[in-house]
ChimeraX commands (.cxc) that place a marker at each C-alpha (Angstrom):
marker #1 position 101.76,100.97,93.07 radius 0.5
marker #1 position 101.67,103.78,90.54 radius 0.5
marker #1 position 105.09,105.27,89.99 radius 0.5
marker #1 position 105.33,109.05,89.81 radius 0.5
marker #1 position 108.22,111.42,89.24 radius 0.5
marker #1 position 108.52,111.88,93.03 radius 0.5
marker #1 position 108.44,108.16,93.93 radius 0.5
marker #1 position 111.58,106.71,95.46 radius 0.5
marker #1 position 112.90,103.47,93.97 radius 0.5
marker #1 position 115.69,101.03,94.72 radius 0.5
marker #1 position 116.63,97.40,94.22 radius 0.5
marker #1 position 114.33,94.95,95.97 radius 0.5
marker #1 position 116.09,93.13,98.78 radius 0.5
marker #1 position 114.88,89.78,97.45 radius 0.5
marker #1 position 116.70,89.81,94.10 radius 0.5
marker #1 position 119.98,88.72,92.62 radius 0.5
marker #1 position 121.74,90.30,89.67 radius 0.5
marker #1 position 124.84,89.31,87.74 radius 0.5
marker #1 position 126.55,89.83,84.42 radius 0.5
marker #1 position 126.77,86.98,81.94 radius 0.5
marker #1 position 128.71,87.59,78.73 radius 0.5
marker #1 position 128.60,91.35,79.42 radius 0.5
marker #1 position 124.80,91.29,79.78 radius 0.5
marker #1 position 123.04,91.99,83.08 radius 0.5
marker #1 position 120.48,89.48,84.32 radius 0.5
marker #1 position 118.36,89.95,87.47 radius 0.5
marker #1 position 116.32,87.28,89.27 radius 0.5
marker #1 position 113.39,87.93,91.58 radius 0.5
marker #1 position 113.79,85.29,94.27 radius 0.5
marker #1 position 110.21,85.72,95.53 radius 0.5
marker #1 position 108.61,85.37,92.09 radius 0.5
marker #1 position 111.11,83.09,90.40 radius 0.5
marker #1 position 111.25,85.42,87.39 radius 0.5
marker #1 position 114.32,86.76,85.68 radius 0.5
marker #1 position 114.94,89.62,83.30 radius 0.5
marker #1 position 117.76,90.31,80.84 radius 0.5
marker #1 position 118.70,93.97,80.45 radius 0.5
marker #1 position 119.82,95.95,77.42 radius 0.5
marker #1 position 122.50,98.63,77.81 radius 0.5
marker #1 position 120.11,101.45,78.74 radius 0.5
marker #1 position 118.20,99.34,81.26 radius 0.5
marker #1 position 121.55,98.27,82.75 radius 0.5
marker #1 position 122.48,101.94,83.20 radius 0.5
marker #1 position 119.17,102.52,85.01 radius 0.5
marker #1 position 119.60,99.40,87.14 radius 0.5
marker #1 position 123.04,100.41,88.34 radius 0.5
marker #1 position 121.64,103.72,89.60 radius 0.5
marker #1 position 119.10,101.91,91.80 radius 0.5
marker #1 position 121.56,100.41,94.28 radius 0.5
marker #1 position 120.72,103.25,96.69 radius 0.5
marker #1 position 117.25,104.82,97.01 radius 0.5
marker #1 position 116.70,107.51,94.38 radius 0.5
marker #1 position 113.66,109.48,93.27 radius 0.5
marker #1 position 112.47,109.02,89.73 radius 0.5
marker #1 position 113.09,112.74,89.22 radius 0.5
marker #1 position 116.76,112.37,90.26 radius 0.5
marker #1 position 117.12,109.31,88.06 radius 0.5
marker #1 position 115.65,111.10,85.04 radius 0.5
marker #1 position 117.92,114.10,85.63 radius 0.5
marker #1 position 121.00,111.86,85.81 radius 0.5
marker #1 position 120.05,109.90,82.69 radius 0.5
marker #1 position 119.13,113.03,80.76 radius 0.5
marker #1 position 122.58,114.39,81.53 radius 0.5
marker #1 position 124.41,111.10,80.86 radius 0.5
marker #1 position 122.66,110.41,77.55 radius 0.5
marker #1 position 121.97,114.02,76.55 radius 0.5
marker #1 position 118.35,113.22,75.95 radius 0.5
marker #1 position 114.99,114.84,76.51 radius 0.5
marker #1 position 113.93,114.61,80.15 radius 0.5
marker #1 position 110.31,114.26,79.04 radius 0.5
marker #1 position 111.00,111.22,76.85 radius 0.5
marker #1 position 113.39,109.67,79.38 radius 0.5
marker #1 position 110.82,110.16,82.15 radius 0.5
marker #1 position 108.20,108.16,80.24 radius 0.5
marker #1 position 110.65,105.40,79.33 radius 0.5
marker #1 position 112.09,105.15,82.86 radius 0.5
marker #1 position 108.66,105.09,84.47 radius 0.5
marker #1 position 107.58,102.27,82.15 radius 0.5
marker #1 position 110.78,100.30,82.86 radius 0.5
marker #1 position 110.44,100.78,86.62 radius 0.5
marker #1 position 106.80,99.63,86.48 radius 0.5
marker #1 position 107.87,96.44,84.72 radius 0.5
marker #1 position 110.68,95.86,87.21 radius 0.5
marker #1 position 108.25,96.39,90.08 radius 0.5
marker #1 position 105.84,93.86,88.52 radius 0.5
marker #1 position 108.70,91.36,88.39 radius 0.5
marker #1 position 109.56,92.03,92.06 radius 0.5
marker #1 position 112.98,93.48,91.23 radius 0.5
marker #1 position 112.55,97.00,92.61 radius 0.5
marker #1 position 110.83,98.53,95.62 radius 0.5
marker #1 position 108.83,101.72,95.19 radius 0.5
marker #1 position 108.04,104.15,97.98 radius 0.5
marker #1 position 105.28,106.67,97.45 radius 0.5
marker #1 position 105.82,110.40,97.34 radius 0.5
marker #1 position 106.73,111.89,100.73 radius 0.5
marker link #1:1,2 radius 0.2
marker link #1:2,3 radius 0.2
marker link #1:3,4 radius 0.2
marker link #1:4,5 radius 0.2
marker link #1:5,6 radius 0.2
marker link #1:6,7 radius 0.2
marker link #1:7,8 radius 0.2
marker link #1:8,9 radius 0.2
marker link #1:9,10 radius 0.2
marker link #1:10,11 radius 0.2
marker link #1:11,12 radius 0.2
marker link #1:12,13 radius 0.2
marker link #1:13,14 radius 0.2
marker link #1:14,15 radius 0.2
marker link #1:15,16 radius 0.2
marker link #1:16,17 radius 0.2
marker link #1:17,18 radius 0.2
marker link #1:18,19 radius 0.2
marker link #1:19,20 radius 0.2
marker link #1:20,21 radius 0.2
marker link #1:21,22 radius 0.2
marker link #1:22,23 radius 0.2
marker link #1:23,24 radius 0.2
marker link #1:24,25 radius 0.2
marker link #1:25,26 radius 0.2
marker link #1:26,27 radius 0.2
marker link #1:27,28 radius 0.2
marker link #1:28,29 radius 0.2
marker link #1:29,30 radius 0.2
marker link #1:30,31 radius 0.2
marker link #1:31,32 radius 0.2
marker link #1:32,33 radius 0.2
marker link #1:33,34 radius 0.2
marker link #1:34,35 radius 0.2
marker link #1:35,36 radius 0.2
marker link #1:36,37 radius 0.2
marker link #1:37,38 radius 0.2
marker link #1:38,39 radius 0.2
marker link #1:39,40 radius 0.2
marker link #1:40,41 radius 0.2
marker link #1:41,42 radius 0.2
marker link #1:42,43 radius 0.2
marker link #1:43,44 radius 0.2
marker link #1:44,45 radius 0.2
marker link #1:45,46 radius 0.2
marker link #1:46,47 radius 0.2
marker link #1:47,48 radius 0.2
marker link #1:48,49 radius 0.2
marker link #1:49,50 radius 0.2
marker link #1:50,51 radius 0.2
marker link #1:51,52 radius 0.2
marker link #1:52,53 radius 0.2
marker link #1:53,54 radius 0.2
marker link #1:54,55 radius 0.2
marker link #1:55,56 radius 0.2
marker link #1:56,57 radius 0.2
marker link #1:57,58 radius 0.2
marker link #1:58,59 radius 0.2
marker link #1:59,60 radius 0.2
marker link #1:60,61 radius 0.2
marker link #1:61,62 radius 0.2
marker link #1:62,63 radius 0.2
marker link #1:63,64 radius 0.2
marker link #1:64,65 radius 0.2
marker link #1:65,66 radius 0.2
marker link #1:66,67 radius 0.2
marker link #1:67,68 radius 0.2
marker link #1:68,69 radius 0.2
marker link #1:69,70 radius 0.2
marker link #1:70,71 radius 0.2
marker link #1:71,72 radius 0.2
marker link #1:72,73 radius 0.2
marker link #1:73,74 radius 0.2
marker link #1:74,75 radius 0.2
marker link #1:75,76 radius 0.2
marker link #1:76,77 radius 0.2
marker link #1:77,78 radius 0.2
marker link #1:78,79 radius 0.2
marker link #1:79,80 radius 0.2
marker link #1:80,81 radius 0.2
marker link #1:81,82 radius 0.2
marker link #1:82,83 radius 0.2
marker link #1:83,84 radius 0.2
marker link #1:84,85 radius 0.2
marker link #1:85,86 radius 0.2
marker link #1:86,87 radius 0.2
marker link #1:87,88 radius 0.2
marker link #1:88,89 radius 0.2
marker link #1:89,90 radius 0.2
marker link #1:90,91 radius 0.2
marker link #1:91,92 radius 0.2
marker link #1:92,93 radius 0.2
marker link #1:93,94 radius 0.2
marker link #1:94,95 radius 0.2
view
């Protein structure tokens, strides 16, 4: 599914995540794939525990990291698309 600024995202129910040596690793149980996260991706991941729109996520990250919302939006959308492909997040379309 194409992810837009108004899409709602959250962790997929069929995943496991844990920290190993201060690095976050998530496993898609349905696909048998795992992903290691860098610090920024970990910050995004932690904000996905509850459903959140991409717009809210970008606003939070722009504030937290004092970055350009436009750049963060592109980066977050790309990350979320990859996580969706791996079966780690669920995406709901715009209302």
